C-alpha positions in Angstrom: -56.8 -48.8 -37.9 -55.1 -51.6 -39.8 -53.6 -54.2 -37.4 -49.8 -54.3 -37.3 -48.4 -57.4 -39.0 -46.9 -59.9 -36.5 -43.6 -61.8 -36.8 -44.4 -65.5 -37.2 -42.8 -67.9 -34.7 -40.7 -69.6 -37.4 -39.2 -66.2 -38.3 -38.5 -65.4 -34.6 -36.6 -68.7 -34.4 -34.7 -67.8 -37.5 -33.8 -64.5 -35.9 -32.8 -66.3 -32.7 -30.2 -68.2 -34.7 -28.9 -65.3 -36.8 -29.0 -62.6 -34.1 -27.4 -65.0 -31.4 -30.5 -64.9 -29.2 -29.8 -68.5 -28.1 -28.0 -69.5 -24.8 -25.8 -71.9 -26.6 -24.3 -69.2 -28.9 -24.2 -66.1 -26.8 -21.3 -63.7 -27.1 -18.6 -63.8 -24.5 -15.4 -62.3 -26.1 -14.4 -59.4 -28.4 -13.5 -62.0 -31.1 -17.1 -63.4 -30.8 -18.5 -59.9 -31.1 -16.4 -59.0 -34.2 -17.4 -62.3 -35.9 -21.1 -61.6 -35.1 -21.0 -58.1 -36.4 -19.2 -59.2 -39.6 -21.8 -62.0 -40.2 -24.8 -59.8 -39.5 -23.5 -56.6 -41.2 -24.6 -54.1 -38.6 -25.9 -54.2 -35.0 -27.0 -51.9 -32.2 -25.0 -51.8 -29.0 -27.2 -51.7 -25.9 -30.7 -52.1 -27.2 -33.0 -54.9 -25.9 -36.2 -56.8 -26.9 -38.1 -53.5 -26.9 -36.3 -52.4 -30.0 -36.2 -54.4 -33.3 -33.0 -55.5 -34.9 -29.7 -57.3 -33.9 -28.0 -56.1 -30.8 -24.7 -56.8 -29.0 -26.5 -56.7 -25.6 -29.1 -59.2 -26.7 -26.4 -61.5 -28.2 -24.5 -61.3 -24.9 -27.6 -62.3 -23.0 -28.4 -65.1 -25.5 -32.1 -64.8 -25.2 -35.0 -63.3 -27.2 -36.7 -61.5 -24.2 -33.6 -59.7 -22.8 -34.5 -56.4 -21.1 -32.0 -53.9 -20.0 -32.3 -53.3 -16.2 -32.5 -49.9 -14.7 -29.3 -50.3 -12.7 -27.0 -51.3 -15.5 -23.8 -50.9 -13.4 -24.8 -53.9 -11.3 -26.0 -56.1 -14.1 -23.3 -58.6 -15.3 -24.7 -58.8 -18.9 -24.9 -55.1 -19.3 -21.4 -54.7 -17.8 -20.0 -57.3 -20.1 -21.6 -55.7 -23.2 -20.1 -52.3 -22.1 -16.6 -53.8 -21.6 -16.8 -55.6 -25.0 -17.8 -52.3 -26.6 -14.8 -50.6 -25.2 -12.5 -53.4 -26.4 -14.0 -53.3 -29.9 -13.5 -49.5 -30.0 -9.8 -50.1 -29.1 -9.3 -53.0 -31.6 -10.7 -50.9 -34.5 -11.7 -53.9 -36.6 -15.4 -52.9 -36.8 -16.9 -49.4 -37.1 -18.5 -47.9 -34.0 -20.2 -44.5 -33.7 -23.4 -42.7 -32.9 -25.0 -42.6 -36.3 -28.3 -41.4 -37.8 -30.9 -40.3 -35.2 -28.4 -40.8 -32.4 -28.3 -44.6 -33.0 -25.2 -46.1 -31.5 -24.2 -48.9 -33.9 -21.5 -51.3 -35.0 -20.8 -51.7 -38.7 -19.0 -54.5 -40.5 -16.3 -53.0 -42.8 -18.2 -54.2 -45.8 -21.2 -52.1 -44.9 -19.3 -48.8 -44.2 -19.4 -47.6 -47.8 -23.2 -48.1 -48.0 -23.9 -46.2 -44.8 -21.5 -43.5 -45.8 -23.2 -43.1 -49.2 -26.5 -42.4 -47.4 -25.3 -40.4 -44.3 -21.7 -39.4 -44.9 -20.6 -35.8 -45.4 -17.7 -35.4 -47.8 -15.0 -32.8 -47.2 -16.2 -30.6 -50.1 -19.7 -30.5 -48.5 -18.6 -29.7 -44.9 -18.9 -25.9 -45.0 -22.4 -26.2 -46.3 -23.6 -29.1 -44.2 -21.8 -28.9 -40.8 -22.2 -26.4 -38.0 -19.4 -24.0 -37.1 -18.7 -25.9 -33.9 -18.4 -29.2 -35.8 -16.0 -27.6 -38.3 -13.9 -26.2 -35.4 -13.6 -29.7 -33.8 -12.7 -31.5 -37.0 -10.2 -28.8 -38.0 -8.3 -29.6 -34.8 -8.5 -33.4 -35.3 -7.1 -33.1 -38.8 -4.1 -31.4 -37.3 -3.6 -33.5 -34.2 -5.2 -36.8 -35.4 -6.2 -38.0 -32.0 -7.3 -36.1 -28.9 -9.1 -36.7 -25.6 -12.5 -35.1 -25.0 -11.1 -32.4 -22.6 -8.2 -31.5 -24.8 -10.3 -31.4 -28.0 -12.8 -29.1 -26.3 -10.0 -26.7 -25.3 -8.2 -26.7 -28.6 -11.3 -26.3 -30.7 -12.6 -23.4 -28.6 -16.0 -25.2 -28.2 -15.7 -25.1 -24.4 -19.4 -25.4 -23.6 -20.0 -29.0 -22.7 -23.4 -29.3 -24.4 -22.3 -27.5 -27.6 -19.2 -29.7 -27.8 -21.2 -32.9 -27.3 -23.6 -31.8 -30.0 -20.7 -31.0 -32.4 -19.1 -34.5 -31.8 -22.5 -36.2 -32.3 -22.9 -34.3 -35.5 -19.5 -35.4 -36.7 -20.2 -39.0 -35.8 -23.5 -39.0 -37.7 -21.7 -37.5 -40.7 -19.2 -40.5 -40.4 -16.2 -38.2 -40.0 -15.2 -38.8 -36.4 -15.2 -42.0 -34.3 -14.0 -42.9 -30.8 -10.7 -44.8 -30.9 -10.1 -45.6 -27.3 -11.8 -45.3 -23.9 -10.1 -44.6 -20.6 -11.4 -44.7 -17.1 -8.3 -43.6 -15.2 -7.5 -41.0 -14.0 -10.9 -40.0 -15.2 -13.4 -41.3 -17.8 -12.7 -40.0 -21.3 -13.0 -40.9 -25.0 -10.1 -40.5 -27.4 -11.5 -39.1 -30.7 -10.0 -39.6 -34.2 -10.9 -39.4 -37.9 -12.8 -42.3 -39.2 -10.9 -42.2 -42.5 -7.7 -43.0 -40.5 -9.1 -46.3 -39.4 -11.1 -47.2 -42.5 -9.5 -45.4 -45.4 -10.6 -47.6 -48.2 -14.2 -48.0 -47.0 -14.7 -44.3 -46.4 -13.2 -43.1 -49.6 -14.9 -45.7 -51.9 -17.9 -44.2 -53.7 -21.1 -46.3 -53.9 -24.3 -45.2 -55.6 -27.0 -44.2 -53.1 -29.7 -46.3 -54.5 -27.4 -49.3 -54.5 -26.5 -48.6 -50.9 -30.2 -48.5 -49.9 -30.6 -51.9 -51.5 -27.6 -53.4 -49.8 -28.6 -52.1 -46.4 -32.1 -53.6 -46.9 -30.5 -56.8 -48.1 -28.2 -57.0 -45.1 -31.2 -56.6 -42.7 -33.5 -58.9 -44.5 -30.9 -61.7 -44.7 -30.6 -61.7 -40.9 -34.3 -61.0 -40.2 -36.0 -63.4 -42.6 -38.8 -60.9 -43.1 -39.5 -57.2 -42.3 -42.7 -55.5 -41.4 -43.7 -51.8 -42.1 -41.3 -49.4 -40.4 -39.0 -52.0 -39.1 -36.0 -51.4 -41.4 -36.3 -47.6 -40.8 -36.4 -48.1 -37.0 -33.4 -50.3 -37.0 -31.1 -48.3 -39.3 -32.3 -44.7 -39.0 -33.4 -44.6 -42.7 -36.4 -42.6 -43.6 -39.4 -44.8 -44.4 -39.4 -43.8 -48.1 -35.7 -44.7 -48.4 -36.3 -48.0 -46.5 -39.2 -48.8 -48.9 -37.0 -48.0 -51.9 -34.3 -50.4 -50.7 -36.8 -53.2 -50.1 -38.6 -52.7 -53.4 -35.2 -53.0 -55.2 -34.8 -56.4 -53.6 -38.2 -57.4 -54.9 -37.3 -56.3 -58.4 -34.1 -58.3 -58.1 -36.0 -61.4 -57.0 -34.2 -61.5 -53.6 -37.4 -60.7 -51.7 -41.2 -61.1 -52.1 -43.9 -58.7 -50.8 -47.1 -60.5 -49.8 -48.6 -57.3 -48.3 -47.9 -53.6 -48.3 -44.7 -52.9 -46.4 -44.1 -56.6 -45.6 -41.1 -58.2 -47.3 -40.0 -61.8 -47.1 -36.6 -63.3 -47.9 -37.2 -65.1 -51.2 -34.2 -67.4 -50.6 -36.3 -69.8 -48.6 -33.5 -72.3 -48.5 -31.9 -70.2 -45.7 -35.0 -70.6 -43.6 -35.4 -74.3 -44.6 -31.8 -75.0 -43.8 -32.3 -73.7 -40.3 -35.5 -75.7 -39.6 -34.0 -78.9 -40.9 -30.8 -78.8 -38.9 -30.2 -81.9 -36.8 
């Protein structure tokens, strides 16, 4: 078996800087979180060092080796991350949803058209690509615009809790529905709305799929410094062929180099050099 390529220490230090894995730059406020997501392009919410890629939780912790504890309710860093997530959902300045392969992610507005070009389902395709339960849920939302989980289950007729959750997850992955608010009193519930209501320009702008793959790969490589086989696919939910297509397009453009199969380096070495020569 071929040994898995390792991330060099200088690249890990570059990622520490870009992904806020440093104690001096950890995230404490919703404004910090929005700025981080805008700078990095996209990030997971509650992943830790066991999963690759930028993460709000890791940035809140401000360290590379952050591990999510089993009892997250009593952990101050996990609690802060969760509260920031709720605040970001309510502010509506960055996109938040459970996307491909059930990955809960934040997207900067500039990256929404690219993700939508790959995973989004347009209205003309809904009958062919969405389940009957998902179509029932979105039909109600297009009439009412915003609804709580319990009311949406009742009005859509998808009363089985498991079936309803599956339908909402399907609509989130299709980039049609997003949470718009979270309430804990009198009981915990999400308020659901149409994504196009919050990000009309981004979700209606058409972008070529191949260009979108390249821009998603560019976004990750800019923050990561390099990527090893399977890493981009694991972070974003892309298939490995699509991830490879995006990375190879960066090589053809001269933005990346590929010293080994499946390994891609940021060709703009000045970004790395600038980090290592900072006072």
